Backbone as numpy.savetxt, mean C-alpha at the origin, in Angstrom:
# Nx Ny Nz CAx CAy CAz Cx Cy Cz
-22.82 -13.43 -0.75 -22.69 -12.68 -1.98 -21.61 -13.35 -2.84
-21.88 -13.46 -4.11 -20.97 -14.05 -5.06 -19.72 -13.17 -5.20
-18.55 -13.80 -5.34 -17.31 -13.02 -5.43 -17.30 -12.09 -6.64
-17.93 -12.50 -7.72 -17.99 -11.65 -8.90 -18.78 -10.37 -8.63
-19.78 -10.46 -7.75 -20.55 -9.27 -7.40 -19.72 -8.27 -6.62
-18.68 -8.73 -5.94 -17.81 -7.83 -5.18 -17.05 -6.88 -6.11
-16.81 -7.30 -7.35 -16.04 -6.47 -8.27 -16.70 -5.12 -8.55
-18.02 -5.04 -8.43 -18.67 -3.74 -8.66 -18.31 -2.73 -7.58
-17.82 -3.21 -6.44 -17.40 -2.32 -5.36 -15.91 -1.98 -5.43
-15.17 -2.64 -6.30 -13.72 -2.48 -6.34 -13.30 -1.04 -6.62
-13.83 -0.47 -7.67 -13.40 0.87 -8.05 -13.81 1.94 -7.04
-15.10 2.01 -6.66 -15.44 3.06 -5.69 -14.74 2.89 -4.34
-14.60 1.67 -3.86 -13.95 1.45 -2.58 -12.47 1.83 -2.63
-11.82 1.48 -3.72 -10.41 1.82 -3.89 -10.21 3.33 -3.94
-11.06 4.00 -4.68 -10.97 5.47 -4.79 -11.22 6.12 -3.44
-12.27 5.70 -2.76 -12.62 6.31 -1.46 -11.49 6.09 -0.45
-11.00 4.85 -0.34 -9.92 4.57 0.61 -8.64 5.33 0.27
-8.34 5.45 -1.02 -7.14 6.18 -1.43 -7.24 7.65 -1.06
-8.38 8.27 -1.35 -8.56 9.69 -1.03 -8.55 9.91 0.48
-9.26 9.07 1.22 -9.27 9.22 2.68 -7.87 9.03 3.27
-7.13 8.10 2.71 -5.77 7.88 3.19 -4.90 9.10 2.95
-5.00 9.69 1.78 -4.20 10.88 1.48 -4.62 12.06 2.33
-5.90 12.18 2.65 -6.36 13.22 3.58 -5.77 12.97 4.97
-5.75 11.71 5.39 -5.14 11.36 6.67 -3.66 11.72 6.70
-2.95 11.49 5.58 -1.54 11.85 5.50 -1.39 13.37 5.62
-2.26 14.11 4.97 -2.23 15.57 5.07 -2.42 16.04 6.51
-3.37 15.44 7.21 -3.58 15.78 8.62 -2.35 15.43 9.46
-1.72 14.30 9.16 -0.52 13.89 9.90 0.60 14.90 9.68
0.78 15.32 8.44 1.83 16.29 8.11 1.59 17.61 8.83
0.32 17.99 8.96 -0.03 19.26 9.60 -0.08 19.15 11.13
0.29 18.00 11.67 0.23 17.77 13.12 -1.15 18.10 13.68
-2.16 17.57 13.04 -3.54 17.84 13.44 -3.80 17.34 14.85
-4.74 17.99 15.50 -5.12 17.63 16.86 -6.60 17.29 16.92
-7.00 16.70 18.03 -8.41 16.39 18.25 -8.94 15.35 17.29
-10.11 15.63 16.74 -10.78 14.69 15.85 -9.97 14.45 14.57
-9.25 15.48 14.11 -8.43 15.31 12.91 -7.27 14.35 13.17
-6.70 14.40 14.36 -5.64 13.48 14.75 -6.17 12.05 14.78
-7.34 11.88 15.37 -7.96 10.55 15.44 -8.24 10.03 14.03
-8.75 10.90 13.16 -9.01 10.51 11.77 -7.70 10.09 11.09
-6.65 10.90 11.26 -5.36 10.61 10.62 -4.81 9.27 11.10
-4.88 9.01 12.41 -4.37 7.76 12.94 -5.21 6.57 12.49
-6.51 6.75 12.45 -7.40 5.69 11.98 -7.10 5.35 10.52
-6.95 6.37 9.69 -6.66 6.13 8.28 -5.27 5.51 8.10
-4.34 5.89 8.96 -3.00 5.30 8.88 -3.09 3.78 9.07
-3.80 3.36 10.11 -3.87 1.92 10.37 -4.73 1.18 9.34
-5.77 1.83 8.85 -6.56 1.21 7.77 -5.69 1.05 6.53
-4.96 2.10 6.19 -4.09 2.05 5.01 -2.96 1.06 5.22
-2.47 1.01 6.42 -1.33 0.18 6.75 -1.67 -1.31 6.71
-2.84 -1.68 7.20 -3.16 -3.10 7.34 -4.34 -3.59 6.50
-5.36 -2.80 6.32 -6.56 -3.27 5.64 -6.51 -3.00 4.14
-6.02 -1.84 3.75 -5.96 -1.46 2.34 -5.26 -2.51 1.47
-4.05 -3.00 1.85 -3.41 -4.02 1.00 -4.26 -5.28 0.82
-4.93 -5.71 1.87 -5.77 -6.92 1.76 -6.94 -6.69 0.80
-7.53 -5.52 0.85 -8.65 -5.20 -0.05 -8.16 -5.18 -1.49
-7.02 -4.55 -1.73 -6.47 -4.48 -3.08 -6.15 -5.88 -3.60
-5.56 -6.73 -2.77 -5.24 -8.10 -3.19 -6.52 -8.88 -3.48
-7.54 -8.71 -2.66 -8.81 -9.40 -2.89 -9.38 -9.03 -4.27
-9.46 -7.74 -4.56 -9.99 -7.31 -5.85 -9.04 -7.65 -6.99
-7.73 -7.50 -6.74 -6.75 -7.82 -7.78 -6.81 -9.28 -8.18
-6.96 -10.16 -7.21 -7.06 -11.59 -7.50 -8.31 -11.89 -8.32
-9.44 -11.26 -7.95 -10.66 -11.47 -8.72 -10.50 -10.99 -10.16
-9.77 -9.91 -10.35 -9.54 -9.41 -11.72 -8.56 -10.29 -12.49
-7.50 -10.75 -11.82 -6.49 -11.56 -12.51 -7.08 -12.87 -13.01
-8.04 -13.43 -12.29 -8.68 -14.67 -12.72 -9.33 -14.49 -14.09
-9.82 -13.29 -14.38 -10.50 -12.99 -15.64 -9.58 -12.38 -16.69
-8.31 -12.23 -16.37 -7.39 -11.51 -17.25 -6.66 -12.47 -18.19
-6.58 -12.04 -19.43 -5.71 -12.67 -20.42 -4.82 -11.56 -20.98
-3.71 -11.92 -21.60 -2.87 -10.85 -22.18 -3.61 -9.98 -23.19
-4.61 -10.55 -23.83 -5.37 -9.79 -24.83 -6.51 -8.98 -24.20
-6.94 -9.39 -23.02 -8.10 -8.74 -22.38 -7.76 -8.44 -20.92
-7.20 -7.25 -20.71 -6.82 -6.82 -19.38 -7.90 -5.87 -18.86
-8.49 -6.17 -17.70 -9.51 -5.27 -17.14 -8.92 -3.88 -16.87
-9.68 -2.83 -17.13 -9.15 -1.46 -16.95 -8.71 -1.15 -15.52
-9.27 -1.81 -14.53 -8.95 -1.52 -13.13 -7.66 -2.19 -12.65
-7.15 -3.17 -13.40 -6.00 -3.94 -12.93 -4.76 -3.07 -12.73
-4.42 -2.24 -13.68 -3.21 -1.43 -13.53 -3.33 -0.35 -12.46
-4.48 0.32 -12.31 -4.59 1.22 -11.15 -4.42 0.48 -9.82
-4.94 -0.74 -9.72 -4.75 -1.51 -8.49 -3.28 -1.85 -8.27
-2.59 -2.22 -9.35 -1.16 -2.52 -9.23 -0.39 -1.29 -8.76
-0.76 -0.12 -9.25 -0.08 1.11 -8.85 -0.41 1.48 -7.41
-1.69 1.52 -7.07 -2.11 1.96 -5.74 -1.69 0.99 -4.64
-1.48 -0.26 -5.00 -1.14 -1.30 -4.02 0.07 -0.93 -3.19
1.12 -0.44 -3.82 2.28 -0.02 -3.04 2.32 1.48 -2.82
1.75 2.26 -3.73 1.85 3.71 -3.62 1.17 4.25 -2.36
-0.07 3.90 -2.15 -0.83 4.47 -1.02 -0.24 4.04 0.33
-0.01 2.74 0.59 0.54 2.38 1.91 1.94 2.94 2.18
2.80 2.99 1.16 4.15 3.47 1.42 4.19 4.99 1.54
3.38 5.67 0.77 3.37 7.14 0.83 2.82 7.60 2.18
1.94 6.80 2.79 1.41 7.18 4.10 2.48 7.11 5.19
3.57 6.41 4.92 4.68 6.35 5.86 5.77 7.35 5.46
6.08 7.43 4.17 7.21 8.22 3.70 6.95 9.73 3.79
5.78 10.18 3.35 5.51 11.62 3.31 5.61 12.30 4.68
5.04 11.73 5.75 5.22 12.39 7.06 6.68 12.52 7.48
7.51 11.54 7.13 8.93 11.65 7.47 9.62 12.72 6.63
9.26 12.81 5.38 9.82 13.87 4.53 9.40 15.24 5.07
8.11 15.37 5.42 7.59 16.65 5.93 8.22 17.04 7.26
8.64 16.04 8.06 9.27 16.36 9.35 10.76 16.64 9.21
11.26 16.66 7.99 12.68 16.87 7.78 13.50 15.64 8.10
12.90 14.48 7.91 13.54 13.19 8.19 13.97 13.06 9.65
13.10 13.50 10.55 13.35 13.37 11.98 12.94 11.96 12.43
13.91 11.23 12.96 13.68 9.88 13.42 13.88 9.81 14.93
13.04 9.03 15.59 13.17 8.87 17.04 14.06 7.68 17.40
14.48 6.93 16.42 15.34 5.79 16.71 15.80 5.13 15.43
16.75 4.24 15.57 17.32 3.55 14.42 16.29 2.66 13.73
15.39 2.07 14.52 14.38 1.20 13.94 13.45 1.97 12.99
13.12 3.19 13.34 12.30 4.00 12.45 13.03 4.29 11.15
14.33 4.53 11.24 15.13 4.76 10.04 15.09 3.53 9.14
15.28 2.36 9.72 15.23 1.11 8.96 13.85 0.93 8.33
12.82 1.25 9.10 11.45 1.12 8.61 11.21 2.02 7.40
11.64 3.26 7.47 11.45 4.19 6.36 12.28 3.76 5.15
13.46 3.22 5.38 14.28 2.72 4.27 13.57 1.55 3.59
12.99 0.63 4.37 12.22 -0.47 3.79 11.05 0.06 2.98
10.34 1.02 3.54 9.18 1.59 2.83 9.62 2.26 1.53
10.75 2.96 1.58 11.27 3.59 0.36 11.63 2.55 -0.69
12.23 1.46 -0.25 12.59 0.39 -1.19 11.34 -0.25 -1.79
10.31 -0.44 -0.98 9.06 -1.00 -1.49 8.41 -0.02 -2.47
8.46 1.26 -2.16 7.90 2.27 -3.06 8.61 2.24 -4.42
9.93 2.27 -4.40 10.70 2.26 -5.65 10.46 0.95 -6.41
10.48 -0.17 -5.70 10.24 -1.46 -6.34 8.85 -1.56 -6.93
7.85 -1.12 -6.18 6.47 -1.17 -6.68 6.25 -0.26 -7.86
6.83 0.94 -7.80 6.70 1.88 -8.91 7.40 1.34 -10.16
8.58 0.75 -9.99 9.32 0.16 -11.12 8.54 -1.00 -11.72
7.98 -1.85 -10.86 7.17 -2.97 -11.33 6.01 -2.46 -12.17
5.31 -1.46 -11.66 4.16 -0.90 -12.37 4.58 -0.33 -13.72
5.62 0.50 -13.74 6.06 1.15 -14.98 6.48 0.11 -16.01
7.27 -0.89 -15.59 7.75 -1.92 -16.51 6.59 -2.66 -17.17
5.63 -3.11 -16.36 4.54 -3.89 -16.93 3.50 -3.03 -17.64
3.37 -1.80 -17.24 2.45 -0.91 -17.96 3.00 -0.62 -19.36
4.32 -0.47 -19.47 4.93 -0.29 -20.79 4.75 -1.54 -21.64
4.90 -2.72 -21.03 4.66 -3.97 -21.76 3.22 -4.04 -22.24
2.30 -3.61 -21.39 0.88 -3.61 -21.75 0.62 -2.66 -22.92
1.18 -1.46 -22.85 0.96 -0.48 -23.91 1.56 -0.93 -25.24
2.63 -1.70 -25.20 3.24 -2.19 -26.43 2.73 -3.59 -26.81
1.66 -4.04 -26.16 1.04 -5.34 -26.44 2.02 -6.51 -26.33
2.87 -6.49 -25.33 3.84 -7.56 -25.13 3.58 -8.36 -23.87
2.42 -8.18 -23.24 2.08 -8.98 -22.06 1.87 -10.42 -22.46
2.28 -11.35 -21.61 2.01 -12.77 -21.86 1.42 -13.39 -20.61
1.11 -14.67 -20.69 0.47 -15.37 -19.56 1.35 -15.36 -18.31
2.66 -15.48 -18.49 3.56 -15.46 -17.33 3.51 -14.12 -16.61
3.32 -13.04 -17.35 3.21 -11.72 -16.73 1.95 -11.64 -15.88
0.87 -12.19 -16.36 -0.39 -12.18 -15.61 -0.22 -12.98 -14.32
0.45 -14.12 -14.41 0.73 -14.93 -13.22 1.64 -14.16 -12.26
2.58 -13.42 -12.80 3.49 -12.63 -11.97 2.73 -11.55 -11.20
1.66 -11.00 -11.79 0.84 -10.02 -11.08 0.27 -10.62 -9.80
-0.20 -11.86 -9.89 -0.74 -12.52 -8.71 0.36 -12.74 -7.66
1.54 -13.14 -8.11 2.66 -13.32 -7.18 3.07 -11.99 -6.55
2.98 -10.92 -7.31 3.29 -9.58 -6.80 2.32 -9.20 -5.69
1.04 -9.45 -5.92 0.04 -9.13 -4.90 0.27 -9.96 -3.63
0.44 -11.25 -3.79 0.61 -12.12 -2.62 1.95 -11.85 -1.93
3.01 -11.66 -2.69 4.30 -11.33 -2.11 4.28 -10.02 -1.36
3.52 -9.07 -1.88 3.37 -7.79 -1.19 2.70 -7.96 0.16
1.74 -8.87 0.23 1.09 -9.11 1.52 2.07 -9.64 2.55
3.02 -10.44 2.11 4.04 -10.94 3.03 4.77 -9.76 3.63
5.16 -8.80 2.79 5.84 -7.61 3.33 4.88 -6.80 4.19
3.72 -6.50 3.63 2.81 -5.59 4.32 2.40 -6.11 5.69
2.33 -7.42 5.86 1.90 -7.94 7.15 3.05 -8.40 8.03
3.87 -9.30 7.54 4.89 -9.89 8.40 6.02 -8.91 8.72
6.58 -8.30 7.71 7.70 -7.39 7.95 7.23 -6.14 8.67
6.14 -5.54 8.21 5.63 -4.33 8.86 5.24 -4.59 10.31
4.56 -5.70 10.55 4.17 -5.99 11.92 5.39 -6.21 12.81
6.41 -6.86 12.28 7.63 -7.06 13.06 8.29 -5.73 13.39
8.44 -4.89 12.39 9.06 -3.59 12.63 8.21 -2.71 13.54
6.91 -2.69 13.29 6.03 -1.86 14.11 6.04 -2.33 15.56
6.01 -3.62 15.76 6.06 -4.17 17.12 7.37 -3.80 17.79
8.46 -3.89 17.05 9.76 -3.53 17.61 9.79 -2.06 18.02
9.25 -1.19 17.19 9.21 0.23 17.52 8.36 0.47 18.76
7.20 -0.18 18.83 6.33 0.01 19.99 6.96 -0.52 21.28
7.60 -1.66 21.20 8.27 -2.22 22.39 9.42 -1.31 22.82
10.20 -0.81 21.86 11.30 0.08 22.20 10.77 1.37 22.81
9.67 1.91 22.27 9.08 3.13 22.82 8.59 2.91 24.24
7.95 1.77 24.46 7.47 1.46 25.81 8.64 1.30 26.77
9.69 0.63 26.31 10.87 0.45 27.15 11.51 1.80 27.49
11.62 2.69 26.48 12.18 4.02 26.73 11.32 4.82 27.68
10.02 4.66 27.59 9.09 5.40 28.45 9.21 4.94 29.91
9.38 3.63 30.09 9.48 3.06 31.44 10.79 3.44 32.11
11.88 3.45 31.33 13.19 3.72 31.93 13.55 5.18 31.96
């Protein structure tokens, strides 16, 4: 299938994954059991690892066609959802639990997620204001691509490192 044909799936797939992710977060907050727990955990890992890659794939396809004068309508929602959905799936359950942490590593992880959330939201607001005032330029469009790719570095390398550390520490605590 041609990459341009994939763009017709960008909007519905993004909407569906975002809604399912938020439903999963709701189930997590409610301490759901059984099938709801499985759904919540499945959506957590999809949101955590697959969602960013899908957003970057579609975002890159859109950026290739973007000029400062002709910005695709889906580009800014993708820029917003890129950090909002994955970080909110981590932050909201901690807020709902009253910021209960099982270890220092979890605290560091939530602080990182909070920083990514604030940074991503600030990035979105700044460039959306530039867009609304017709001040976007070619360098800004290139920066969008760097934002997407740089986000993947965080979403995969840093998250995997922290998640692995938490899992190893949990296993070690369980054994001892």
